[in-house]
PDB file of N, CA, C, O and CB in Angstrom:
ATOM      1  N   MET A   1      -1.262 225.016-122.239  1.00  0.00           N
ATOM      2  CA  MET A   1      -1.808 224.277-121.091  1.00  0.00           C
ATOM      3  C   MET A   1      -0.757 223.330-120.502  1.00  0.00           C
ATOM      4  O   MET A   1      -0.540 223.287-119.291  1.00  0.00           O
ATOM      5  CB  MET A   1      -3.068 223.479-121.511  1.00  0.00           C
ATOM      6  N   ILE A   2      -0.116 222.577-121.393  1.00  0.00           N
ATOM      7  CA  ILE A   2       0.911 221.622-120.945  1.00  0.00           C
ATOM      8  C   ILE A   2       2.061 222.378-120.268  1.00  0.00           C
ATOM      9  O   ILE A   2       2.587 221.947-119.242  1.00  0.00           O
ATOM     10  CB  ILE A   2       1.447 220.777-122.147  1.00  0.00           C
ATOM     11  N   ARG A   3       2.437 223.512-120.865  1.00  0.00           N
ATOM     12  CA  ARG A   3       3.525 224.315-120.305  1.00  0.00           C
ATOM     13  C   ARG A   3       3.151 224.818-118.909  1.00  0.00           C
ATOM     14  O   ARG A   3       3.979 224.822-117.999  1.00  0.00           O
ATOM     15  CB  ARG A   3       3.856 225.506-121.235  1.00  0.00           C
ATOM     16  N   PHE A   4       1.899 225.241-118.752  1.00  0.00           N
ATOM     17  CA  PHE A   4       1.407 225.712-117.450  1.00  0.00           C
ATOM     18  C   PHE A   4       1.479 224.591-116.416  1.00  0.00           C
ATOM     19  O   PHE A   4       1.911 224.809-115.284  1.00  0.00           O
ATOM     20  CB  PHE A   4      -0.047 226.234-117.570  1.00  0.00           C
ATOM     21  N   LEU A   5       1.053 223.385-116.814  1.00  0.00           N
ATOM     22  CA  LEU A   5       1.080 222.236-115.903  1.00  0.00           C
ATOM     23  C   LEU A   5       2.512 221.890-115.511  1.00  0.00           C
ATOM     24  O   LEU A   5       2.780 221.563-114.356  1.00  0.00           O
ATOM     25  CB  LEU A   5       0.400 221.016-116.551  1.00  0.00           C
ATOM     26  N   MET A   6       3.426 221.962-116.469  1.00  0.00           N
ATOM     27  CA  MET A   6       4.836 221.671-116.185  1.00  0.00           C
ATOM     28  C   MET A   6       5.388 222.679-115.177  1.00  0.00           C
ATOM     29  O   MET A   6       6.097 222.302-114.244  1.00  0.00           O
ATOM     30  CB  MET A   6       5.676 221.698-117.490  1.00  0.00           C
ATOM     31  N   ASN A   7       5.063 223.957-115.366  1.00  0.00           N
ATOM     32  CA  ASN A   7       5.529 224.997-114.445  1.00  0.00           C
ATOM     33  C   ASN A   7       4.958 224.780-113.052  1.00  0.00           C
ATOM     34  O   ASN A   7       5.669 224.907-112.056  1.00  0.00           O
ATOM     35  CB  ASN A   7       5.142 226.389-114.962  1.00  0.00           C
ATOM     36  N   THR A   8       3.668 224.450-112.985  1.00  0.00           N
ATOM     37  CA  THR A   8       3.012 224.210-111.701  1.00  0.00           C
ATOM     38  C   THR A   8       3.635 223.005-111.007  1.00  0.00           C
ATOM     39  O   THR A   8       3.881 223.027-109.801  1.00  0.00           O
ATOM     40  CB  THR A   8       1.498 223.994-111.894  1.00  0.00           C
ATOM     41  N   CYS A   9       3.885 221.965-111.776  1.00  0.00           N
ATOM     42  CA  CYS A   9       4.477 220.735-111.245  1.00  0.00           C
ATOM     43  C   CYS A   9       5.871 221.028-110.692  1.00  0.00           C
ATOM     44  O   CYS A   9       6.194 220.618-109.577  1.00  0.00           O
ATOM     45  CB  CYS A   9       4.547 219.639-112.343  1.00  0.00           C
ATOM     46  N   THR A  10       6.688 221.726-111.455  1.00  0.00           N
ATOM     47  CA  THR A  10       8.041 222.072-111.025  1.00  0.00           C
ATOM     48  C   THR A  10       7.995 222.914-109.753  1.00  0.00           C
ATOM     49  O   THR A  10       8.759 222.679-108.817  1.00  0.00           O
ATOM     50  CB  THR A  10       8.790 222.828-112.142  1.00  0.00           C
ATOM     51  N   TYR A  11       7.099 223.893-109.725  1.00  0.00           N
ATOM     52  CA  TYR A  11       6.947 224.772-108.560  1.00  0.00           C
ATOM     53  C   TYR A  11       6.574 223.958-107.324  1.00  0.00           C
ATOM     54  O   TYR A  11       7.130 224.164-106.245  1.00  0.00           O
ATOM     55  CB  TYR A  11       5.876 225.856-108.830  1.00  0.00           C
ATOM     56  N   THR A  12       5.625 223.028-107.490  1.00  0.00           N
ATOM     57  CA  THR A  12       5.182 222.179-106.376  1.00  0.00           C
ATOM     58  C   THR A  12       6.335 221.337-105.846  1.00  0.00           C
ATOM     59  O   THR A  12       6.523 221.237-104.634  1.00  0.00           O
ATOM     60  CB  THR A  12       4.023 221.268-106.817  1.00  0.00           C
ATOM     61  N   VAL A  13       7.105 220.735-106.740  1.00  0.00           N
ATOM     62  CA  VAL A  13       8.244 219.897-106.344  1.00  0.00           C
ATOM     63  C   VAL A  13       9.262 220.726-105.566  1.00  0.00           C
ATOM     64  O   VAL A  13       9.771 220.275-104.539  1.00  0.00           O
ATOM     65  CB  VAL A  13       8.911 219.254-107.588  1.00  0.00           C
ATOM     66  N   VAL A  14       9.562 221.927-106.041  1.00  0.00           N
ATOM     67  CA  VAL A  14      10.526 222.805-105.368  1.00  0.00           C
ATOM     68  C   VAL A  14      10.036 223.155-103.969  1.00  0.00           C
ATOM     69  O   VAL A  14      10.808 223.118-103.011  1.00  0.00           O
ATOM     70  CB  VAL A  14      10.759 224.092-106.189  1.00  0.00           C
ATOM     71  N   VAL A  15       8.747 223.498-103.847  1.00  0.00           N
ATOM     72  CA  VAL A  15       8.172 223.844-102.543  1.00  0.00           C
ATOM     73  C   VAL A  15       8.264 222.656-101.587  1.00  0.00           C
ATOM     74  O   VAL A  15       8.633 222.825-100.425  1.00  0.00           O
ATOM     75  CB  VAL A  15       6.700 224.293-102.699  1.00  0.00           C
ATOM     76  N   ILE A  16       7.929 221.450-102.068  1.00  0.00           N
ATOM     77  CA  ILE A  16       7.989 220.240-101.236  1.00  0.00           C
ATOM     78  C   ILE A  16       9.421 219.999-100.759  1.00  0.00           C
ATOM     79  O   ILE A  16       9.638 219.686 -99.588  1.00  0.00           O
ATOM     80  CB  ILE A  16       7.469 219.006-102.022  1.00  0.00           C
ATOM     81  N   ILE A  17      10.398 220.143-101.655  1.00  0.00           N
ATOM     82  CA  ILE A  17      11.807 219.940-101.295  1.00  0.00           C
ATOM     83  C   ILE A  17      12.230 220.944-100.223  1.00  0.00           C
ATOM     84  O   ILE A  17      12.912 220.576 -99.266  1.00  0.00           O
ATOM     85  CB  ILE A  17      12.716 220.074-102.545  1.00  0.00           C
ATOM     86  N   ILE A  18      11.829 222.215-100.376  1.00  0.00           N
ATOM     87  CA  ILE A  18      12.178 223.252 -99.390  1.00  0.00           C
ATOM     88  C   ILE A  18      11.579 222.915 -98.033  1.00  0.00           C
ATOM     89  O   ILE A  18      12.249 223.046 -97.008  1.00  0.00           O
ATOM     90  CB  ILE A  18      11.687 224.645 -99.856  1.00  0.00           C
ATOM     91  N   ILE A  19      10.305 222.474 -98.018  1.00  0.00           N
ATOM     92  CA  ILE A  19       9.639 222.109 -96.761  1.00  0.00           C
ATOM     93  C   ILE A  19      10.371 220.945 -96.093  1.00  0.00           C
ATOM     94  O   ILE A  19      10.590 220.967 -94.882  1.00  0.00           O
ATOM     95  CB  ILE A  19       8.154 221.735 -97.016  1.00  0.00           C
ATOM     96  N   ILE A  20      10.752 219.929 -96.873  1.00  0.00           N
ATOM     97  CA  ILE A  20      11.466 218.765 -96.331  1.00  0.00           C
ATOM     98  C   ILE A  20      12.802 219.207 -95.722  1.00  0.00           C
ATOM     99  O   ILE A  20      13.172 218.753 -94.639  1.00  0.00           O
ATOM    100  CB  ILE A  20      11.701 217.697 -97.442  1.00  0.00           C
ATOM    101  N   ILE A  21      13.525 220.093 -96.420  1.00  0.00           N
ATOM    102  CA  ILE A  21      14.809 220.584 -95.914  1.00  0.00           C
ATOM    103  C   ILE A  21      14.618 221.319 -94.592  1.00  0.00           C
ATOM    104  O   ILE A  21      15.399 221.130 -93.659  1.00  0.00           O
ATOM    105  CB  ILE A  21      15.481 221.511 -96.947  1.00  0.00           C
ATOM    106  N   ILE A  22      13.579 222.162 -94.505  1.00  0.00           N
ATOM    107  CA  ILE A  22      13.300 222.901 -93.262  1.00  0.00           C
ATOM    108  C   ILE A  22      13.006 221.931 -92.126  1.00  0.00           C
ATOM    109  O   ILE A  22      13.508 222.103 -91.015  1.00  0.00           O
ATOM    110  CB  ILE A  22      12.110 223.874 -93.456  1.00  0.00           C
ATOM    111  N   ILE A  23      12.183 220.898 -92.401  1.00  0.00           N
ATOM    112  CA  ILE A  23      11.846 219.896 -91.378  1.00  0.00           C
ATOM    113  C   ILE A  23      13.110 219.182 -90.897  1.00  0.00           C
ATOM    114  O   ILE A  23      13.295 218.981 -89.697  1.00  0.00           O
ATOM    115  CB  ILE A  23      10.825 218.865 -91.934  1.00  0.00           C
ATOM    116  N   ILE A  24      13.982 218.799 -91.840  1.00  0.00           N
ATOM    117  CA  ILE A  24      15.229 218.107 -91.484  1.00  0.00           C
ATOM    118  C   ILE A  24      16.094 219.006 -90.592  1.00  0.00           C
ATOM    119  O   ILE A  24      16.649 218.541 -89.596  1.00  0.00           O
ATOM    120  CB  ILE A  24      16.016 217.696 -92.766  1.00  0.00           C
ATOM    121  N   ILE A  25      16.211 220.299 -90.948  1.00  0.00           N
ATOM    122  CA  ILE A  25      17.018 221.233 -90.154  1.00  0.00           C
ATOM    123  C   ILE A  25      16.463 221.346 -88.740  1.00  0.00           C
ATOM    124  O   ILE A  25      17.222 221.337 -87.771  1.00  0.00           O
ATOM    125  CB  ILE A  25      17.060 222.625 -90.822  1.00  0.00           C
ATOM    126  N   VAL A  26      15.136 221.454 -88.617  1.00  0.00           N
ATOM    127  CA  VAL A  26      14.499 221.562 -87.295  1.00  0.00           C
ATOM    128  C   VAL A  26      14.789 220.317 -86.463  1.00  0.00           C
ATOM    129  O   VAL A  26      15.137 220.422 -85.287  1.00  0.00           O
ATOM    130  CB  VAL A  26      12.969 221.766 -87.438  1.00  0.00           C
ATOM    131  N   ILE A  27      14.646 219.127 -87.075  1.00  0.00           N
ATOM    132  CA  ILE A  27      14.874 217.872 -86.349  1.00  0.00           C
ATOM    133  C   ILE A  27      16.341 217.755 -85.926  1.00  0.00           C
ATOM    134  O   ILE A  27      16.631 217.323 -84.810  1.00  0.00           O
ATOM    135  CB  ILE A  27      14.469 216.659 -87.223  1.00  0.00           C
ATOM    136  N   ILE A  28      17.268 218.139 -86.815  1.00  0.00           N
ATOM    137  CA  ILE A  28      18.693 218.067 -86.481  1.00  0.00           C
ATOM    138  C   ILE A  28      19.009 219.003 -85.308  1.00  0.00           C
ATOM    139  O   ILE A  28      19.801 218.655 -84.432  1.00  0.00           O
ATOM    140  CB  ILE A  28      19.565 218.432 -87.716  1.00  0.00           C
ATOM    141  N   ARG A  29      18.392 220.183 -85.290  1.00  0.00           N
ATOM    142  CA  ARG A  29      18.626 221.125 -84.184  1.00  0.00           C
ATOM    143  C   ARG A  29      18.079 220.583 -82.874  1.00  0.00           C
ATOM    144  O   ARG A  29      18.668 220.805 -81.816  1.00  0.00           O
ATOM    145  CB  ARG A  29      17.988 222.485 -84.490  1.00  0.00           C
ATOM    146  N   LYS A  30      16.945 219.865 -82.935  1.00  0.00           N
ATOM    147  CA  LYS A  30      16.327 219.340 -81.719  1.00  0.00           C
ATOM    148  C   LYS A  30      17.002 218.057 -81.256  1.00  0.00           C
ATOM    149  O   LYS A  30      16.934 217.706 -80.078  1.00  0.00           O
ATOM    150  CB  LYS A  30      14.844 219.090 -81.948  1.00  0.00           C
ATOM    151  N   ASN A  31      17.655 217.354 -82.182  1.00  0.00           N
ATOM    152  CA  ASN A  31      18.252 216.062 -81.853  1.00  0.00           C
ATOM    153  C   ASN A  31      19.743 216.067 -82.204  1.00  0.00           C
ATOM    154  O   ASN A  31      20.109 215.751 -83.336  1.00  0.00           O
ATOM    155  CB  ASN A  31      17.522 214.918 -82.601  1.00  0.00           C
ATOM    156  N   PRO A  32      20.602 216.420 -81.251  1.00  0.00           N
ATOM    157  CA  PRO A  32      22.045 216.510 -81.516  1.00  0.00           C
ATOM    158  C   PRO A  32      22.671 215.183 -81.926  1.00  0.00           C
ATOM    159  O   PRO A  32      23.727 215.163 -82.558  1.00  0.00           O
ATOM    160  CB  PRO A  32      22.753 217.030 -80.297  1.00  0.00           C
ATOM    161  N   CYS A  33      22.019 214.064 -81.565  1.00  0.00           N
ATOM    162  CA  CYS A  33      22.551 212.749 -81.939  1.00  0.00           C
ATOM    163  C   CYS A  33      22.687 212.625 -83.451  1.00  0.00           C
ATOM    164  O   CYS A  33      23.656 212.049 -83.946  1.00  0.00           O
ATOM    165  CB  CYS A  33      21.649 211.629 -81.400  1.00  0.00           C
ATOM    166  N   ILE A  34      21.714 213.165 -84.187  1.00  0.00           N
ATOM    167  CA  ILE A  34      21.759 213.091 -85.652  1.00  0.00           C
ATOM    168  C   ILE A  34      22.984 213.832 -86.172  1.00  0.00           C
ATOM    169  O   ILE A  34      23.671 213.349 -87.072  1.00  0.00           O
ATOM    170  CB  ILE A  34      20.467 213.680 -86.275  1.00  0.00           C
ATOM    171  N   THR A  35      23.255 214.999 -85.606  1.00  0.00           N
ATOM    172  CA  THR A  35      24.412 215.785 -86.039  1.00  0.00           C
ATOM    173  C   THR A  35      25.696 215.001 -85.801  1.00  0.00           C
ATOM    174  O   THR A  35      26.593 215.003 -86.644  1.00  0.00           O
ATOM    175  CB  THR A  35      24.464 217.138 -85.297  1.00  0.00           C
ATOM    176  N   ILE A  36      25.786 214.334 -84.657  1.00  0.00           N
ATOM    177  CA  ILE A  36      26.970 213.537 -84.326  1.00  0.00           C
ATOM    178  C   ILE A  36      27.105 212.369 -85.303  1.00  0.00           C
ATOM    179  O   ILE A  36      28.187 212.117 -85.833  1.00  0.00           O
ATOM    180  CB  ILE A  36      26.890 213.016 -82.866  1.00  0.00           C
ATOM    181  N   ILE A  37      25.988 211.654 -85.537  1.00  0.00           N
ATOM    182  CA  ILE A  37      26.006 210.519 -86.475  1.00  0.00           C
ATOM    183  C   ILE A  37      26.467 210.993 -87.847  1.00  0.00           C
ATOM    184  O   ILE A  37      27.324 210.364 -88.468  1.00  0.00           O
ATOM    185  CB  ILE A  37      24.599 209.856 -86.575  1.00  0.00           C
ATOM    186  N   CYS A  38      25.898 212.108 -88.324  1.00  0.00           N
ATOM    187  CA  CYS A  38      26.230 212.618 -89.653  1.00  0.00           C
ATOM    188  C   CYS A  38      27.687 213.039 -89.745  1.00  0.00           C
ATOM    189  O   CYS A  38      28.345 212.757 -90.747  1.00  0.00           O
ATOM    190  CB  CYS A  38      25.333 213.791 -90.005  1.00  0.00           C
ATOM    191  N   SER A  39      28.207 213.710 -88.716  1.00  0.00           N
ATOM    192  CA  SER A  39      29.594 214.162 -88.773  1.00  0.00           C
ATOM    193  C   SER A  39      30.555 212.976 -88.755  1.00  0.00           C
ATOM    194  O   SER A  39      31.675 213.070 -89.257  1.00  0.00           O
ATOM    195  CB  SER A  39      29.895 215.106 -87.603  1.00  0.00           C
ATOM    196  N   CYS A  40      30.113 211.860 -88.173  1.00  0.00           N
ATOM    197  CA  CYS A  40      30.952 210.654 -88.173  1.00  0.00           C
ATOM    198  C   CYS A  40      31.045 210.055 -89.573  1.00  0.00           C
ATOM    199  O   CYS A  40      32.059 209.458 -89.935  1.00  0.00           O
ATOM    200  CB  CYS A  40      30.395 209.609 -87.189  1.00  0.00           C
ATOM    201  N   TRP A  41      29.971 210.220 -90.363  1.00  0.00           N
ATOM    202  CA  TRP A  41      29.891 209.571 -91.673  1.00  0.00           C
ATOM    203  C   TRP A  41      30.120 210.523 -92.837  1.00  0.00           C
ATOM    204  O   TRP A  41      29.867 210.161 -93.986  1.00  0.00           O
ATOM    205  CB  TRP A  41      28.556 208.917 -91.831  1.00  0.00           C
ATOM    206  N   ILE A  42      30.596 211.742 -92.559  1.00  0.00           N
ATOM    207  CA  ILE A  42      30.769 212.739 -93.625  1.00  0.00           C
ATOM    208  C   ILE A  42      31.666 212.213 -94.749  1.00  0.00           C
ATOM    209  O   ILE A  42      31.389 212.455 -95.924  1.00  0.00           O
ATOM    210  CB  ILE A  42      31.362 214.033 -93.048  1.00  0.00           C
ATOM    211  N   ARG A  43      32.732 211.501 -94.399  1.00  0.00           N
ATOM    212  CA  ARG A  43      33.671 211.024 -95.418  1.00  0.00           C
ATOM    213  C   ARG A  43      33.049 209.937 -96.281  1.00  0.00           C
ATOM    214  O   ARG A  43      33.367 209.811 -97.464  1.00  0.00           O
ATOM    215  CB  ARG A  43      34.947 210.498 -94.762  1.00  0.00           C
ATOM    216  N   CYS A  44      32.157 209.151 -95.680  1.00  0.00           N
ATOM    217  CA  CYS A  44      31.578 208.026 -96.409  1.00  0.00           C
ATOM    218  C   CYS A  44      30.414 208.482 -97.284  1.00  0.00           C
ATOM    219  O   CYS A  44      30.554 208.601 -98.501  1.00  0.00           O
ATOM    220  CB  CYS A  44      31.113 206.942 -95.434  1.00  0.00           C
ATOM    221  N   SER A  45      29.270 208.734 -96.662  1.00  0.00           N
ATOM    222  CA  SER A  45      28.108 209.183 -97.430  1.00  0.00           C
ATOM    223  C   SER A  45      27.214 210.013 -96.518  1.00  0.00           C
ATOM    224  O   SER A  45      26.307 209.495 -95.867  1.00  0.00           O
ATOM    225  CB  SER A  45      27.321 207.971 -98.032  1.00  0.00           C
ATOM    226  N   HIS A  46      27.490 211.303 -96.486  1.00  0.00           N
ATOM    227  CA  HIS A  46      26.841 212.232 -95.555  1.00  0.00           C
ATOM    228  C   HIS A  46      25.320 212.258 -95.737  1.00  0.00           C
ATOM    229  O   HIS A  46      24.574 212.145 -94.764  1.00  0.00           O
ATOM    230  CB  HIS A  46      27.407 213.640 -95.741  1.00  0.00           C
ATOM    231  N   LEU A  47      24.865 212.406 -96.981  1.00  0.00           N
ATOM    232  CA  LEU A  47      23.430 212.541 -97.234  1.00  0.00           C
ATOM    233  C   LEU A  47      22.675 211.267 -96.906  1.00  0.00           C
ATOM    234  O   LEU A  47      21.588 211.309 -96.331  1.00  0.00           O
ATOM    235  CB  LEU A  47      23.185 212.920 -98.681  1.00  0.00           C
ATOM    236  N   LEU A  48      23.260 210.123 -97.277  1.00  0.00           N
ATOM    237  CA  LEU A  48      22.617 208.837 -96.998  1.00  0.00           C
ATOM    238  C   LEU A  48      22.469 208.643 -95.496  1.00  0.00           C
ATOM    239  O   LEU A  48      21.423 208.209 -95.013  1.00  0.00           O
ATOM    240  CB  LEU A  48      23.426 207.673 -97.614  1.00  0.00           C
ATOM    241  N   CYS A  49      23.522 208.968 -94.769  1.00  0.00           N
ATOM    242  CA  CYS A  49      23.503 208.855 -93.311  1.00  0.00           C
ATOM    243  C   CYS A  49      22.444 209.764 -92.706  1.00  0.00           C
ATOM    244  O   CYS A  49      21.687 209.346 -91.831  1.00  0.00           O
ATOM    245  CB  CYS A  49      24.877 209.193 -92.730  1.00  0.00           C
ATOM    246  N   CYS A  50      22.393 211.005 -93.174  1.00  0.00           N
ATOM    247  CA  CYS A  50      21.401 211.951 -92.664  1.00  0.00           C
ATOM    248  C   CYS A  50      19.997 211.454 -92.954  1.00  0.00           C
ATOM    249  O   CYS A  50      19.089 211.617 -92.138  1.00  0.00           O
ATOM    250  CB  CYS A  50      21.609 213.342 -93.281  1.00  0.00           C
ATOM    251  N   PHE A  51      19.822 210.842 -94.126  1.00  0.00           N
ATOM    252  CA  PHE A  51      18.503 210.312 -94.477  1.00  0.00           C
ATOM    253  C   PHE A  51      18.098 209.214 -93.502  1.00  0.00           C
ATOM    254  O   PHE A  51      16.971 209.206 -93.007  1.00  0.00           O
ATOM    255  CB  PHE A  51      18.499 209.772 -95.923  1.00  0.00           C
ATOM    256  N   PHE A  52      19.016 208.283 -93.222  1.00  0.00           N
ATOM    257  CA  PHE A  52      18.708 207.195 -92.285  1.00  0.00           C
ATOM    258  C   PHE A  52      18.460 207.734 -90.881  1.00  0.00           C
ATOM    259  O   PHE A  52      17.558 207.267 -90.185  1.00  0.00           O
ATOM    260  CB  PHE A  52      19.853 206.169 -92.257  1.00  0.00           C
ATOM    261  N   ALA A  53      19.253 208.712 -90.467  1.00  0.00           N
ATOM    262  CA  ALA A  53      19.070 209.321 -89.153  1.00  0.00           C
ATOM    263  C   ALA A  53      17.710 210.008 -89.080  1.00  0.00           C
ATOM    264  O   ALA A  53      17.033 209.956 -88.053  1.00  0.00           O
ATOM    265  CB  ALA A  53      20.200 210.328 -88.856  1.00  0.00           C
ATOM    266  N   PHE A  54      17.317 210.655 -90.182  1.00  0.00           N
ATOM    267  CA  PHE A  54      16.023 211.326 -90.268  1.00  0.00           C
ATOM    268  C   PHE A  54      14.888 210.310 -90.134  1.00  0.00           C
ATOM    269  O   PHE A  54      13.927 210.539 -89.400  1.00  0.00           O
ATOM    270  CB  PHE A  54      15.901 212.099 -91.600  1.00  0.00           C
ATOM    271  N   VAL A  55      15.004 209.188 -90.846  1.00  0.00           N
ATOM    272  CA  VAL A  55      13.986 208.128 -90.786  1.00  0.00           C
ATOM    273  C   VAL A  55      13.906 207.558 -89.372  1.00  0.00           C
ATOM    274  O   VAL A  55      12.811 207.353 -88.848  1.00  0.00           O
ATOM    275  CB  VAL A  55      14.305 206.997 -91.805  1.00  0.00           C
ATOM    276  N   LEU A  56      15.051 207.303 -88.755  1.00  0.00           N
ATOM    277  CA  LEU A  56      15.077 206.774 -87.386  1.00  0.00           C
ATOM    278  C   LEU A  56      14.418 207.742 -86.418  1.00  0.00           C
ATOM    279  O   LEU A  56      13.681 207.332 -85.520  1.00  0.00           O
ATOM    280  CB  LEU A  56      16.519 206.491 -86.943  1.00  0.00           C
ATOM    281  N   THR A  57      14.689 209.036 -86.606  1.00  0.00           N
ATOM    282  CA  THR A  57      14.078 210.050 -85.739  1.00  0.00           C
ATOM    283  C   THR A  57      12.564 210.027 -85.887  1.00  0.00           C
ATOM    284  O   THR A  57      11.840 210.108 -84.895  1.00  0.00           O
ATOM    285  CB  THR A  57      14.625 211.454 -86.069  1.00  0.00           C
ATOM    286  N   LEU A  58      12.080 209.916 -87.126  1.00  0.00           N
ATOM    287  CA  LEU A  58      10.632 209.862 -87.361  1.00  0.00           C
ATOM    288  C   LEU A  58      10.025 208.641 -86.683  1.00  0.00           C
ATOM    289  O   LEU A  58       8.920 208.707 -86.146  1.00  0.00           O
ATOM    290  CB  LEU A  58      10.326 209.836 -88.871  1.00  0.00           C
ATOM    291  N   LEU A  59      10.758 207.519 -86.710  1.00  0.00           N
ATOM    292  CA  LEU A  59      10.251 206.294 -86.082  1.00  0.00           C
ATOM    293  C   LEU A  59      10.179 206.444 -84.565  1.00  0.00           C
ATOM    294  O   LEU A  59       9.273 205.909 -83.926  1.00  0.00           O
ATOM    295  CB  LEU A  59      11.141 205.096 -86.449  1.00  0.00           C
ATOM    296  N   TYR A  60      11.140 207.176 -83.989  1.00  0.00           N
ATOM    297  CA  TYR A  60      11.169 207.332 -82.530  1.00  0.00           C
ATOM    298  C   TYR A  60      10.192 208.386 -82.024  1.00  0.00           C
ATOM    299  O   TYR A  60       9.742 208.322 -80.880  1.00  0.00           O
ATOM    300  CB  TYR A  60      12.563 207.690 -82.081  1.00  0.00           C
ATOM    301  N   VAL A  61       9.864 209.361 -82.879  1.00  0.00           N
ATOM    302  CA  VAL A  61       8.980 210.463 -82.447  1.00  0.00           C
ATOM    303  C   VAL A  61       7.537 210.007 -82.292  1.00  0.00           C
ATOM    304  O   VAL A  61       6.671 210.807 -81.938  1.00  0.00           O
ATOM    305  CB  VAL A  61       9.044 211.619 -83.446  1.00  0.00           C
TER     306      VAL A  61
END
């Protein structure tokens, strides 16, 4: 039972992560500003920058 729950939990987490990645890709394609911001910060911290850009986009939408 515990093993089944662990597998289900892991599967759910993976699905959620995939959905979030798809949403981020869609938003980046619709909003070129995010791509520009991210490419400016690639040397520093690309993922952190993309996360902040993603949050800002959600706030503006």
